[in-house]
C-alpha positions as CSV (number, residue, x, y, z in Angstrom):
1,M,28.1,-8.8,-21.1
2,S,28.0,-5.4,-19.4
3,R,26.5,-2.5,-21.3
4,P,29.0,0.1,-22.6
5,A,28.9,3.5,-21.0
6,D,27.2,6.3,-22.8
7,P,30.0,7.8,-24.9
8,S,28.7,11.2,-24.8
9,G,28.7,11.2,-21.0
10,N,25.5,13.2,-20.9
11,G,23.6,10.5,-19.0
12,K,20.8,10.1,-21.5
13,S,20.6,6.4,-20.9
14,K,20.1,7.0,-17.2
15,Q,17.6,9.7,-17.9
16,N,15.6,7.5,-20.3
17,T,15.6,4.7,-17.7
18,M,14.2,7.2,-15.1
19,F,11.5,8.5,-17.4
20,G,10.7,5.0,-18.5
21,G,10.3,4.0,-14.9
22,V,8.0,6.9,-14.2
23,A,5.9,6.0,-17.3
24,I,5.6,2.4,-16.1
25,L,4.5,3.5,-12.6
26,A,2.0,6.1,-14.2
27,V,0.4,3.4,-16.4
28,G,0.3,1.0,-13.4
29,I,-1.4,3.7,-11.2
30,A,-3.9,4.5,-14.0
31,I,-4.9,0.8,-14.3
32,V,-5.2,0.5,-10.5
33,K,-7.5,3.6,-10.5
34,V,-9.7,2.2,-13.2
35,I,-10.0,-1.2,-11.4
36,G,-10.7,0.8,-8.1
37,A,-13.6,2.6,-9.8
38,L,-14.9,-0.8,-11.1
39,F,-14.7,-2.1,-7.5
40,K,-16.3,0.8,-5.7
41,I,-19.3,1.5,-7.9
42,P,-20.8,-2.1,-7.8
43,L,-19.6,-2.6,-4.2
44,F,-21.6,0.4,-2.9
45,N,-24.6,-0.8,-4.9
46,I,-24.3,-4.3,-3.2
47,L,-23.7,-2.9,0.3
48,G,-26.3,-0.1,0.3
49,E,-26.2,3.0,2.4
50,E,-25.4,1.4,5.8
51,G,-22.8,-1.0,4.3
52,A,-21.1,1.8,2.5
53,T,-20.7,3.7,5.8
54,D,-19.3,0.6,7.5
55,F,-16.8,0.1,4.7
56,N,-15.8,3.8,4.7
57,S,-15.3,3.9,8.5
58,A,-13.0,0.9,8.5
59,Y,-11.1,2.1,5.5
60,S,-10.5,5.5,7.1
61,I,-8.8,4.0,10.2
62,Y,-6.8,1.6,7.9
63,S,-5.6,4.6,5.8
64,V,-4.3,6.4,8.8
65,L,-2.4,3.5,10.3
66,L,-1.2,2.4,6.8
67,T,0.2,5.9,6.1
68,V,1.9,6.2,9.4
69,S,3.4,2.7,9.0
70,T,4.5,3.0,5.4
71,A,4.4,6.5,3.9
72,G,7.9,7.7,4.3
73,L,10.0,4.6,4.6
74,P,9.7,3.3,1.0
75,V,11.0,6.6,-0.2
76,A,13.8,6.6,2.2
77,L,14.7,3.0,1.4
78,S,14.6,3.7,-2.4
79,K,16.8,6.7,-2.0
80,T,19.3,5.0,0.3
81,V,19.5,1.7,-1.8
82,S,20.0,3.8,-4.9
83,E,22.8,5.7,-3.4
84,A,24.5,2.5,-2.1
85,N,24.0,0.8,-5.5
86,T,25.5,3.7,-7.3
87,L,28.6,3.7,-5.1
88,G,29.0,-0.1,-5.4
89,R,28.4,-0.6,-1.7
90,H,26.7,-4.0,-1.9
91,N,27.0,-4.9,1.8
92,Q,25.5,-1.5,2.7
93,K,22.7,-2.0,0.3
94,Q,21.7,-5.4,1.8
95,K,22.0,-4.1,5.3
96,V,19.8,-1.1,4.6
97,F,17.1,-3.4,3.2
98,R,17.2,-5.8,6.2
99,V,17.0,-2.8,8.7
100,A,14.0,-1.3,6.7
101,L,12.2,-4.6,6.5
102,S,12.5,-5.0,10.2
103,A,11.2,-1.6,10.8
104,F,8.2,-2.2,8.5
105,V,7.4,-5.5,10.2
106,A,7.6,-3.8,13.7
107,M,5.4,-1.0,12.7
108,G,3.0,-3.2,10.8
109,A,2.7,-5.5,13.8
110,L,1.9,-2.6,16.1
111,S,-0.8,-1.4,13.7
112,F,-2.1,-4.9,13.4
113,L,-2.5,-5.2,17.2
114,I,-4.2,-1.8,17.4
115,M,-6.7,-2.8,14.7
116,W,-7.3,-6.4,15.9
117,L,-7.5,-5.9,19.6
118,G,-8.9,-2.4,19.5
119,G,-11.4,-2.9,16.7
120,D,-14.5,-2.4,18.9
121,W,-12.9,0.6,20.6
122,L,-11.9,2.2,17.3
123,A,-15.4,1.6,15.8
124,G,-16.9,3.2,18.8
125,R,-14.7,6.3,18.4
126,M,-16.0,6.5,14.8
127,N,-19.5,6.6,16.2
128,N,-20.2,3.4,14.1
129,P,-19.8,0.1,16.1
130,H,-20.7,-1.8,13.0
131,A,-17.3,-1.0,11.5
132,A,-15.5,-3.3,13.9
133,P,-15.6,-6.5,11.7
134,G,-14.2,-4.5,8.8
135,I,-11.4,-3.0,10.9
136,R,-10.4,-6.5,12.0
137,A,-10.5,-7.8,8.4
138,L,-8.1,-5.1,7.4
139,A,-5.6,-5.7,10.3
140,P,-3.4,-8.3,8.6
141,A,-3.2,-6.1,5.5
142,V,-1.2,-3.5,7.4
143,V,1.6,-6.0,8.1
144,C,1.6,-7.2,4.5
145,V,1.7,-3.7,3.0
146,G,4.6,-2.8,5.3
147,C,6.6,-5.7,4.0
148,L,5.4,-4.9,0.4
149,S,6.7,-1.4,0.8
150,A,10.2,-2.7,1.7
151,F,10.4,-4.9,-1.4
152,R,9.0,-2.1,-3.6
153,G,11.4,0.4,-2.2
154,Y,14.3,-2.0,-2.9
155,A,13.2,-2.6,-6.5
156,Q,12.7,1.1,-7.2
157,G,16.1,1.8,-5.7
158,H,17.4,-0.3,-8.6
159,M,15.3,1.7,-11.0
160,N,13.1,-1.3,-11.6
161,M,9.4,-0.1,-11.4
162,A,7.7,-2.9,-13.2
163,P,7.4,-5.2,-10.1
164,T,5.7,-2.4,-8.2
165,S,3.2,-1.9,-10.9
166,V,2.5,-5.6,-11.3
167,S,2.0,-6.1,-7.6
168,Q,-0.4,-3.1,-7.4
169,I,-2.5,-4.5,-10.2
170,M,-2.6,-8.0,-8.6
171,E,-3.9,-6.3,-5.3
172,A,-6.5,-4.3,-7.2
173,L,-7.8,-7.4,-9.2
174,C,-8.0,-9.5,-6.1
175,K,-10.0,-6.7,-4.4
176,L,-12.2,-6.5,-7.4
177,F,-13.2,-10.1,-7.8
178,L,-12.8,-11.7,-4.3
179,G,-14.0,-8.6,-2.4
180,L,-17.0,-8.1,-4.6
181,G,-17.8,-11.8,-4.6
182,L,-17.7,-12.1,-0.8
183,A,-19.8,-9.0,-0.3
184,A,-22.4,-10.3,-2.8
185,L,-22.4,-13.7,-1.1
186,V,-23.2,-12.2,2.3
187,M,-25.9,-9.9,1.0
188,S,-27.6,-12.7,-0.9
189,Q,-28.3,-14.5,2.4
190,P,-31.8,-14.1,4.0
191,A,-31.8,-11.0,6.2
192,A,-33.7,-12.8,8.9
193,G,-30.6,-14.8,9.9
194,F,-28.7,-11.6,11.0
195,A,-29.1,-9.2,13.9
196,E,-29.9,-5.6,13.0
197,G,-27.1,-4.1,11.0
198,E,-25.0,-7.3,11.1
199,Q,-25.5,-8.3,7.5
200,T,-24.2,-5.1,5.9
201,S,-21.4,-5.0,8.5
202,L,-20.3,-8.5,7.5
203,A,-20.7,-7.8,3.8
204,A,-18.4,-4.7,4.2
205,A,-15.9,-7.0,6.0
206,G,-16.1,-9.4,3.2
207,A,-15.3,-6.8,0.7
208,I,-12.4,-5.7,2.8
209,T,-11.1,-9.3,3.0
210,G,-10.5,-9.0,-0.7
211,V,-8.2,-6.1,0.0
212,T,-6.3,-8.2,2.7
213,V,-5.9,-11.2,0.5
214,G,-4.8,-9.1,-2.4
215,T,-1.9,-7.6,-0.3
216,M,-0.9,-11.2,0.7
217,L,-0.7,-12.3,-2.9
218,A,1.2,-9.2,-3.9
219,L,3.6,-9.9,-1.1
220,V,4.2,-13.4,-2.3
221,Y,4.9,-12.1,-5.8
222,M,7.3,-9.3,-4.6
223,S,9.2,-11.8,-2.3
224,V,9.7,-14.2,-5.2
225,N,10.8,-11.4,-7.5
226,Y,13.3,-10.2,-4.8
227,L,14.8,-13.6,-4.4
228,R,15.0,-14.2,-8.1
229,T,16.6,-10.8,-8.7
230,R,19.0,-11.2,-5.8
231,R,20.2,-14.5,-7.1
232,H,21.1,-13.1,-10.4
233,T,22.5,-9.8,-9.3
234,Y,24.0,-10.4,-5.8
235,R,27.7,-10.3,-5.4
236,P,29.5,-9.9,-2.1
237,G,30.9,-6.5,-1.6
238,E,34.2,-5.4,0.1
239,D,32.6,-2.4,1.8
240,R,31.8,-2.3,5.5
241,A,28.2,-1.6,6.2
242,Q,27.1,0.9,8.8
243,G,25.6,-0.2,12.0
244,S,21.9,-0.9,12.2
245,G,21.2,2.1,14.5
246,T,22.9,4.5,12.2
247,I,21.0,3.1,9.1
248,L,17.7,3.3,11.0
249,K,18.4,6.9,12.1
250,N,19.2,7.9,8.5
251,L,16.1,6.2,7.2
252,L,13.9,7.9,9.8
253,R,15.5,11.3,9.1
254,I,14.1,11.1,5.5
255,A,10.9,9.2,6.3
256,I,9.4,11.2,9.2
257,P,8.9,14.6,7.3
258,I,7.3,12.7,4.4
259,T,5.1,10.7,6.7
260,L,3.9,13.8,8.6
261,S,3.0,15.5,5.4
262,T,1.3,12.5,3.8
263,S,-0.7,11.5,6.8
264,L,-2.5,14.8,7.2
265,V,-5.1,14.0,4.6
266,P,-6.1,10.5,5.9
267,V,-6.2,11.9,9.4
268,I,-8.4,14.7,8.4
269,N,-10.7,12.3,6.5
270,L,-10.9,10.0,9.6
271,L,-11.9,12.9,11.8
272,D,-14.4,14.0,9.1
273,N,-16.0,10.5,9.3
274,A,-16.2,10.5,13.0
275,I,-17.4,14.1,13.5
276,V,-20.1,13.8,10.8
277,L,-21.6,10.6,12.1
278,G,-21.3,12.0,15.7
279,R,-23.0,15.3,14.9
280,L,-25.9,13.6,13.0
281,Q,-26.5,11.4,16.1
282,D,-25.9,13.9,18.9
283,A,-26.9,17.3,17.6
284,L,-29.8,16.1,15.3
285,G,-30.9,13.2,17.4
286,M,-30.7,10.6,14.6
287,S,-30.5,6.9,15.3
288,E,-27.4,4.9,14.5
289,T,-29.2,3.3,11.6
290,A,-30.5,6.7,10.2
291,S,-27.1,8.4,10.4
292,R,-25.4,5.4,8.8
293,T,-27.9,5.5,5.9
294,L,-27.5,9.2,5.4
295,Y,-23.7,9.0,5.5
296,G,-23.7,6.2,3.0
297,N,-25.1,8.6,0.5
298,Y,-22.2,10.9,1.2
299,A,-19.8,8.1,0.8
300,V,-20.9,7.3,-2.7
301,A,-20.7,10.9,-3.7
302,L,-17.1,10.9,-2.3
303,S,-16.2,8.0,-4.5
304,L,-16.9,10.0,-7.7
305,Y,-15.5,13.2,-6.3
306,N,-12.1,11.5,-6.0
307,L,-11.9,10.6,-9.7
308,P,-10.5,13.9,-11.2
309,S,-7.6,14.1,-8.7
310,S,-6.6,10.4,-9.5
311,F,-5.7,11.5,-13.0
312,M,-3.4,14.2,-11.7
313,T,-0.8,11.6,-10.3
314,A,1.2,11.2,-13.5
315,F,1.0,14.9,-14.3
316,T,2.4,16.0,-10.9
317,A,5.3,13.5,-11.3
318,A,6.5,15.6,-14.3
319,I,6.1,19.0,-12.6
320,I,9.0,19.0,-10.2
321,P,11.7,18.0,-12.7
322,A,10.4,20.7,-15.2
323,V,10.4,23.5,-12.6
324,S,13.6,22.3,-11.0
325,A,15.4,22.4,-14.3
326,A,14.4,26.0,-15.0
327,L,15.5,27.0,-11.5
328,A,18.9,25.2,-12.0
329,R,19.4,27.4,-15.1
330,H,18.6,30.5,-12.9
331,D,15.9,31.2,-15.5
332,R,13.3,33.1,-13.4
333,E,11.2,34.1,-16.3
334,G,11.2,30.6,-17.7
335,T,10.2,29.3,-14.2
336,R,7.3,31.7,-14.0
337,R,6.2,30.7,-17.5
338,I,6.4,27.0,-16.8
339,T,4.6,27.4,-13.5
340,G,1.8,29.4,-15.2
341,S,1.5,26.7,-17.9
342,V,1.4,24.0,-15.2
343,L,-1.5,25.7,-13.5
344,R,-3.3,26.4,-16.7
345,V,-3.0,22.8,-18.0
346,T,-4.3,21.6,-14.6
347,A,-7.2,24.0,-14.9
348,L,-7.8,22.8,-18.5
349,L,-8.0,19.2,-17.3
350,A,-9.7,19.6,-13.9
351,L,-12.3,22.3,-14.6
352,P,-14.2,20.4,-17.3
353,M,-14.3,17.3,-15.1
354,G,-15.6,19.2,-12.1
355,V,-18.1,21.3,-14.0
356,G,-19.3,18.2,-15.8
357,L,-19.8,16.3,-12.5
358,C,-21.8,19.3,-11.2
359,A,-23.9,19.8,-14.3
360,L,-24.8,16.1,-14.6
361,S,-24.6,15.2,-10.9
362,G,-28.2,13.9,-10.6
363,P,-28.2,11.8,-13.8
364,I,-24.7,10.4,-13.1
365,M,-25.7,9.3,-9.6
366,Q,-28.9,7.8,-10.8
367,L,-27.0,5.9,-13.5
368,L,-24.2,4.6,-11.3
369,Y,-25.9,4.2,-8.0
370,P,-29.6,3.4,-8.7
371,K,-30.2,2.0,-5.2
372,Y,-29.4,5.3,-3.5
373,D,-31.6,8.4,-3.1
374,V,-30.7,10.6,-6.0
375,S,-32.4,13.6,-4.3
376,I,-29.6,13.3,-1.7
377,T,-26.6,12.0,-3.7
378,G,-27.1,14.4,-6.6
379,P,-26.9,17.7,-4.6
380,L,-24.0,16.2,-2.5
381,L,-22.0,15.5,-5.7
382,A,-22.9,18.9,-7.1
383,V,-21.2,20.6,-4.1
384,L,-18.3,18.1,-4.1
385,A,-17.6,18.7,-7.8
386,P,-16.0,22.2,-7.5
387,T,-14.1,20.7,-4.5
388,A,-12.5,18.2,-6.9
389,V,-11.2,21.0,-9.0
390,C,-9.7,22.6,-5.9
391,V,-8.0,19.3,-4.9
392,C,-6.4,19.0,-8.3
393,L,-5.0,22.5,-8.1
394,V,-3.8,21.9,-4.5
395,L,-1.9,18.8,-5.6
396,V,-0.2,20.6,-8.4
397,S,0.5,23.8,-6.4
398,N,2.0,21.6,-3.6
399,S,4.4,20.1,-6.2
400,V,5.4,23.6,-7.5
401,L,6.1,24.8,-4.0
402,Q,8.2,21.7,-3.3
403,A,10.1,22.1,-6.6
404,H,11.0,25.6,-5.4
405,G,12.4,24.2,-2.2
406,Y,9.5,25.0,0.1
407,V,8.9,21.4,1.1
408,Q,7.3,22.0,4.5
409,L,4.8,24.8,3.5
410,P,2.2,22.5,2.0
411,I,1.9,20.8,5.4
412,F,0.7,24.1,7.0
413,T,-1.7,25.0,4.2
414,V,-3.3,21.5,4.4
415,L,-3.4,21.8,8.2
416,A,-5.1,25.2,7.9
417,G,-7.7,23.7,5.5
418,G,-8.2,20.7,7.7
419,A,-8.9,22.9,10.7
420,V,-11.5,24.8,8.7
421,K,-13.0,21.5,7.6
422,I,-13.3,20.1,11.1
423,V,-14.8,23.3,12.6
424,S,-17.2,23.8,9.7
425,N,-18.4,20.2,9.9
426,Y,-19.0,20.5,13.6
427,F,-21.4,23.4,13.1
428,L,-22.8,22.9,9.6
429,V,-23.8,19.2,10.0
430,A,-25.6,20.2,13.2
431,N,-27.8,22.6,11.3
432,P,-31.0,20.7,10.7
433,E,-31.5,22.4,7.3
434,L,-28.1,21.3,6.1
435,N,-27.3,18.0,8.0
436,I,-25.3,15.8,5.7
437,Y,-24.9,18.6,3.1
438,G,-22.8,20.4,5.6
439,A,-20.2,17.7,5.2
440,S,-19.9,18.6,1.5
441,L,-19.7,22.3,2.2
442,G,-17.0,21.6,4.8
443,M,-15.0,19.7,2.2
444,L,-15.3,22.6,-0.2
445,L,-14.3,25.1,2.3
446,C,-11.3,23.0,3.4
447,Y,-9.7,22.7,-0.1
448,A,-10.7,26.2,-1.2
449,V,-8.8,27.7,1.8
450,T,-5.8,25.4,1.1
451,L,-5.8,26.4,-2.6
452,V,-6.0,30.1,-1.8
453,L,-3.1,29.9,0.7
454,N,-1.1,27.9,-1.9
455,L,-1.7,30.5,-4.6
456,L,-0.8,33.4,-2.2
457,L,2.5,31.6,-1.3
458,L,3.3,31.1,-5.0
459,Y,2.7,34.8,-5.6
460,R,4.7,36.0,-2.6
461,L,7.6,33.5,-2.6
462,C,7.9,32.4,-6.3
463,S,6.7,35.6,-8.1
464,V,3.9,33.5,-9.8
465,G,0.9,35.7,-10.6
466,G,-1.5,36.5,-13.3
467,Y,-4.2,34.1,-12.0
468,V,-7.0,35.8,-13.9
469,R,-5.2,35.2,-17.1
470,V,-4.3,31.7,-16.2
471,F,-7.8,30.5,-15.1
472,A,-10.3,32.8,-16.8
473,R,-10.4,31.1,-20.3
474,P,-10.4,27.5,-19.1
475,L,-13.2,28.5,-16.6
476,L,-15.3,30.2,-19.3
477,A,-14.9,27.2,-21.6
478,S,-15.9,24.8,-18.8
479,V,-18.9,26.7,-17.7
480,L,-20.2,26.9,-21.3
481,M,-19.5,23.2,-21.7
482,G,-21.4,22.4,-18.6
483,A,-24.4,24.4,-19.8
484,A,-24.3,22.5,-23.1
485,A,-24.1,19.1,-21.3
486,W,-27.0,20.0,-19.1
487,A,-29.1,21.2,-22.0
488,V,-28.3,18.1,-24.2
489,H,-29.2,15.8,-21.4
490,G,-32.5,17.5,-20.8
491,L,-33.4,17.3,-24.5
492,V,-32.4,13.6,-25.0
493,S,-33.5,12.1,-21.6
494,G,-37.2,12.4,-22.4
495,A,-37.0,10.4,-25.5
496,A,-34.1,8.0,-24.9
497,G,-33.8,7.5,-21.2
498,N,-31.0,8.4,-18.7
499,L,-28.3,6.1,-19.9
500,V,-28.3,7.3,-23.5
501,A,-28.9,10.9,-22.4
502,V,-25.8,10.9,-20.2
503,G,-23.6,9.3,-22.9
504,V,-24.8,11.8,-25.5
505,A,-24.4,14.7,-23.1
506,I,-20.8,13.7,-22.3
507,C,-19.9,13.3,-26.0
508,A,-21.4,16.7,-26.7
509,A,-19.6,18.3,-23.8
510,V,-16.2,17.0,-25.0
511,A,-16.8,18.3,-28.5
512,V,-18.0,21.7,-27.2
513,Y,-15.1,22.0,-24.8
514,L,-12.4,21.2,-27.4
515,V,-14.0,23.8,-29.8
516,L,-14.1,26.4,-27.1
517,V,-10.6,25.8,-25.9
518,L,-9.3,26.4,-29.4
519,A,-11.6,29.3,-30.2
520,L,-10.8,31.1,-26.9
521,K,-7.1,30.3,-27.4
522,A,-7.1,28.9,-23.8
523,V,-4.1,26.7,-24.5
524,S,-0.6,27.8,-25.7
525,R,2.3,25.9,-27.2
526,D,4.1,26.0,-23.8
527,D,1.1,24.4,-22.2
528,V,1.0,21.6,-24.7
529,M,4.7,20.9,-24.5
530,L,4.2,19.9,-20.9
531,M,2.0,17.0,-21.9
532,P,3.2,13.6,-23.2
533,K,3.6,13.7,-27.0
534,G,3.5,17.5,-26.8
535,E,5.1,18.1,-30.2
536,K,2.5,15.9,-32.0
537,I,-0.4,17.5,-30.1
538,A,0.9,21.0,-31.0
539,K,1.1,20.0,-34.7
540,I,-2.4,18.6,-34.7
541,L,-3.8,21.7,-33.0
542,K,-1.6,24.0,-35.2
543,I,-0.2,26.0,-32.3
């Protein structure tokens, strides 16, 4: 029996479906991020410095080719399928899916050939020949993820987000158990049976095999889900589908701008990996082994620096609708107020995480990565911690600019930051007194420049200002919280050890920060209302 239409005609059922879908995706993403952290931390302890570098090098190449192959097409497919479904054009919907799937397979196959046949050449360009086995191990995953993107885009075009979340969790779990298991198995073998650098290289490839197998299992699940759903929902349409060339052209028109903007960050990270290793070897005269060891310490610091921004994903999804709704009402003052609240809430969430990572950088690295040299990883994380705050604010300010209709501008600000990063890395890493620390400074300069440009654009184009008022109180609360965390850790560590000291320091920091935020009146009712369950939170905080 079909569902009755909403009698009010206000589309609330459809809106609830949309927000419910976003919530499902957000929960799925959060679970995947947690599993990812559970994967990376033990993995890098298993692999050691050289293996971590091999893993990072292979994954950097995979990320670029994967983004080029799949970034924009799922969005284009989802949008096009949704439009056809709404108009009842069932033949058009099926034709769009078939064309998109063919395009995914073609691009995935091309990326596979590049990675499989050119693995040695790509690893050489990364200044790390030991990354070649990992690059080849990831090659089949590019094809699988391309097909996965087609099935996910089709499901999302029907407002069904659950299969996407389930398949992503399946991927992550396979990576966690199979990838870690294979890496541990290889590293448990006697080192004498391997050539120099071969054991860690194969262990990294083993970990990456878990990623590839995970994409295969997820593809099987999504294929079965598609066939089952199609069997229950398919009915032949009377519409005449467009030609394959027209459909492909329409898909690419949507996909190419998204792909260009999305691929900038992985391309910059790829260049960063190659340049840093190259400068350590060429400018400082380090051996391949020494440079891989040093870069491995940088890789583990990067794995923690990425954590704060991963929590911004669900938040950024809610920004564009909130700002767009105010703009649609021609409420310029309301738009400015919402944008100010968005930036302040981001600062309230990101600043304490960044300051906390900086204040406890050494103890945290010693706790999570005991096999690594904390005298190197600690300072690296301390420099990367403020960078993490900049990344969070960049993500959010990009969303605000896009909500105002300035979709292309974030591409240029990220490009400007990337150029600064590449140039600074080239010169800073070559400085003997800085070496690998130059890479962290380059990362900070990159996102600081991008953030400043974004804030200037918001000021000039969207009349958003008052940045001192927006950021001052959250920054003060975070700095005082960081000082408290540092002091508590120092007092407790002598008597109870690092594990207990870090736990107590984090608990103390959370308590101190909450008290300071309320005492300094750093959060307003408008800010709280942007969060999930805003009404309840406002009542609890009495604001």
